[in-house]
Structures are given as structure tokens and as C-alpha cells.
N, C-alpha and C positions, 0 to 999 in steps of 0.2 A: 489503326484499328480496323479488324477482321470484317466482312460485310458476312450477306448471308450465305452460311456454309452449310452441308448436309442432303437428306432428302429424305421427307416423309409424306406417307399417306392419305389424304382424307377425304374425307365426301361432301358430296355439294346435297346442300338440306333438299327442302322442300319445293321455296322458296327463289334456289338458284342461289342459298349466301356457298363460301367457301370462309372457310375454318383457317386464318394463318395461323401457324404454326407456334406455339408459345414460346419457342425460345429465338424465332422472326421477330417476334411481336418486340422482344427483351433488347432486342437490337434496335428496333422500330423507335422505342423508347426513349430511349441514352439517345440517338442521334435528333432526336423531336424535341427533347429538351433544350439541348443548345443549341434548334436553329429556331426553334419555334415554338417557348414554353408557353403561349397563349392558346396555341391550336386543343384542338380537344382529341380531335377524329384524321387520323393519318389518310392525307389521300395518294394514289397510286394513279400512275399512266398506265393500262394494259394495253397491249398491241397485238396484234396477231402476227404472227413471226410465219418467213416462206416455211419452215421446216413439217410444219403447220402442231405447233406448239402455244403458245399464250406468253409474252414475256410480262413479269410487273413490277416496274419501274418507279423509285420514287421520285419528286419532283426535285428534288438537286441534283439527282444524275439525269434524268431527262433534259434540262438545261444544256446540256451542254447540245444534246442530239438536235433538241428547240433553235441555239443558237447558227447549229452546221445548216440547219433548212433553212433558216430568215436569209440566210446568208444567197441561198437559190436566187434565180431571178424568176420570175413572172413572165418576161420576153424571150426566153432560152426556154424550144419544147422541152427539150429532154428535162432541165430542172423544173422543171412546172408538172411536169409528168413524176418523176417522184417525188415532190413535194405531194400534187391529189394522191398519189400509192400509197407514198405513207401515214397520210392525215385520213383516208379510208380504213387505213388498219389499223386504230387506235380510237382509245377514249380514256376515259379518266371512273376511278372509284375510288369511293371514301369506304375506309374501316368503321365498321360502327362500334361504341363501348364492349360489346362482345369479342371482340376480333373477327368479325366478319366482314368480309367483301362481297356484294351482287355481281356476277358476273353476267355481262351482256349474252341474251341467247345467242346474237348470231357470232361473238366470239367462242361460246362454247360449241359452236356449231363447227366454227373453222376450226377444233381441236380436238371433233370427237370425242369430247366431253361428257359425260351424260351423268354417271353417278360419282364416280370412282375420281379421284385426281392427284399424281403425284406430283409433287413442289420440290425441285431442285433449287436450293440454292447456288448463286451463280456470283456470289461475291459483288457485285456491284446491282442483281437484280435476282428476279424468283423467275424459275421457269416452270410453267406449270403443262404438262401434260396427260393424256388419257392415259393408263397403264399399257393399253394393246397397243398405243402408236411406239409411248417410248423402250417399250418391247422388242418390237418392229424395228427401229431406228439401234437398238442395242446389238441387236441378233446382226444386222446388215452390213454394220460398222464398228463393232467393237473390234473386233480382230487388228482395225489400226491404228489401233492406239499408241500400238510402239515406234511404227513408222512417223504420226501427226510427233506425239512426243519428241521422237528424236530431230523431229525438222522444227520444232518450234522451241523447245526448252534446252538449249543444248547446255554441259556440263562443262567443269574445266579442260576435259580433255573429246571434247567433243561429244563424249558420250550422253544422252541422255538424262536428264535428273530427276523425269517419273521413271516408277517403278513398274514392269510388266504387269499386267495384268491378265487374268484367267478368263476372266468373262466378260471383257466389254465395261466395267463398270467400277 
């Protein structure tokens, strides 16, 4: 089953809530009905990403990451630091009946989100960007798409299976 796919722009309301796009909510409803039909509200894990965006994960997706983090040792300083850094960058938010989530202020500041938000469906997660930050990332890295696609998505004859893009998007 395809995950979250597409890009939409929404606005944060005066209470700091973000409306999850309807097409993503529909996908959530179908997955939620199968996994936990008794649950009335969807839960997301929100994480501050190192690229300046925010990432939203459904609980069943986050469970795999949680398993990996739990396997790290508290007695190994490097592993302990990784756990600390990851959990410092993590919070959970619930989606209300209207399809909104309240983003923590600290997280919105991390992403430079003040009013408008670009939501990108990245299959197993959603990434949230300020329009300005996303535009800057695409401008700086958009020309690399052909090289990256060739490196990571080889077709039958060593050719990229991803078509070239004129604007990096």
C-alpha cells in the first residue's frame, strides 16, 4: 500500500495547530481501522530533523526506530549520546477530530515555521518545512537529483529510473 505521497501547503492557525491534508488523513483512516479500530485519535511522533525540517511518523513506523534506539547501550558513551540527542528532538502529538495537530513551539522554531507550512509526503513519513527553507534546500541541491538518482536508483542498464527534473522538485 502506498504511503504518504504529494506536497501541499497549509497554514498554522492562531493556536499553533496544523491541518493534516485530507488525502493523508484518508490514508491514516484506512491504516488506523486495520491496526486499532478502537482509537478515536491518531498519534504522531514529531522529530526535529538535522536538515531543519520536522518529520511526522505514525506509531507503527516509529516502532522500528524505537527498537533500534532501545538496543543501544546506556554504558557506551557514544550510544548513550545518540539516544539523548534523538529523544531530545522527539515529541508526540495527537490529531484532533478536525484533523489538526498542535506543534510544539520549540519544534516550530527549529524549522523556522511561523505561519505557512509545506507538507511533503515521503511514503512512510511526512516532512514539514517552512516554504523559505524548502525553497533554499531545493535551490542548493536541486541540480544534484540526476547524480543522486543515478547513484541510488539504477535501472536495468545502469541508467537512472528517475527522470531528470528541471527545477529539482
